[in-house]
C-alpha positions as CSV (number, residue, x, y, z in Angstrom):
1,M,-2.5,-5.3,16.2
2,D,-1.8,-8.4,14.2
3,P,1.3,-10.2,15.7
4,N,2.4,-11.2,12.2
5,F,2.0,-7.7,10.7
6,K,5.7,-7.6,9.8
7,D,5.2,-10.7,7.6
8,K,2.9,-8.6,5.3
9,K,5.8,-6.2,4.5
10,I,7.2,-8.0,1.5
11,A,3.8,-8.9,0.0
12,A,2.6,-5.3,0.4
13,G,5.8,-3.9,-1.0
14,I,5.8,-6.1,-4.1
15,C,2.1,-5.6,-4.7
16,G,2.6,-1.8,-4.3
17,I,5.2,-1.9,-7.0
18,I,3.4,-4.2,-9.4
19,L,-0.3,-3.5,-8.7
20,G,-0.1,-0.1,-7.0
21,A,-2.8,1.5,-9.2
22,F,-5.4,-0.9,-7.8
23,G,-4.5,-0.4,-4.2
24,V,-3.8,-4.1,-3.5
25,H,-1.0,-3.2,-1.1
26,K,-3.4,-1.1,1.0
27,F,-5.9,-4.0,1.3
28,I,-3.1,-6.4,2.3
29,L,-2.2,-4.0,5.2
30,G,-5.9,-3.7,6.2
31,Y,-6.3,-0.1,4.9
32,T,-9.6,-0.7,3.3
33,K,-10.6,3.0,2.9
34,E,-7.3,4.0,1.2
35,G,-7.3,0.9,-1.0
36,T,-10.9,1.6,-2.1
37,I,-9.9,5.2,-3.0
38,M,-7.0,4.0,-5.2
39,L,-9.1,1.3,-6.8
40,L,-12.0,3.7,-7.6
41,V,-9.8,6.4,-9.0
42,T,-8.3,3.9,-11.4
43,V,-11.5,2.2,-12.4
44,L,-13.8,5.2,-12.5
45,S,-11.4,7.2,-14.7
46,L,-11.2,4.2,-17.0
47,G,-7.5,4.0,-16.3
48,F,-6.6,7.5,-17.3
49,L,-5.7,8.4,-13.7
50,G,-4.3,5.0,-13.0
51,W,-0.8,6.2,-13.7
52,I,-1.0,8.5,-10.7
53,M,-2.2,5.8,-8.4
54,G,0.5,3.5,-9.9
55,I,3.2,6.1,-9.0
56,I,1.9,6.3,-5.5
57,G,1.9,2.5,-5.2
58,L,5.4,2.3,-6.6
59,V,6.7,4.9,-4.1
60,E,4.9,3.2,-1.2
61,G,6.1,-0.2,-2.2
62,I,9.7,1.0,-2.2
63,I,9.2,2.7,1.2
64,Y,7.7,-0.5,2.6
65,L,10.6,-2.7,1.4
66,T,13.3,-0.3,2.5
67,K,12.0,0.2,6.1
68,S,13.3,-2.1,8.8
69,D,10.8,-4.6,10.2
70,D,10.5,-2.7,13.4
71,D,10.0,0.7,11.7
72,F,7.4,-0.9,9.3
73,V,5.4,-2.3,12.2
74,Q,5.6,0.9,14.2
75,T,4.6,3.1,11.3
76,Y,2.0,1.1,9.5
77,G,0.9,-1.4,12.1
78,D,0.9,0.6,15.4
79,G,0.7,4.1,13.9
80,K,-1.9,3.3,11.2
81,K,-0.3,5.6,8.7
82,G,-2.5,5.2,5.6
83,W,-0.5,7.2,3.1
84,F,3.3,7.2,2.5
């Protein structure tokens, strides 16, 4: 695991809130498969389903920012939890 993984917490949280529909927060954390799914759902639906991905990104961004650094690293760094 990346020793600086906890440093990605704020960037992933803010990107999840602002750019959640595009899965940017997933790519920041190294979850390429999940980020690609979010991006493709938004793009291939021409944005019609982007609001769903946006809500998921918003919720995940808030979860990222409210977790302690240790919980964040344990859950998303060590545990590799891809969704919520």
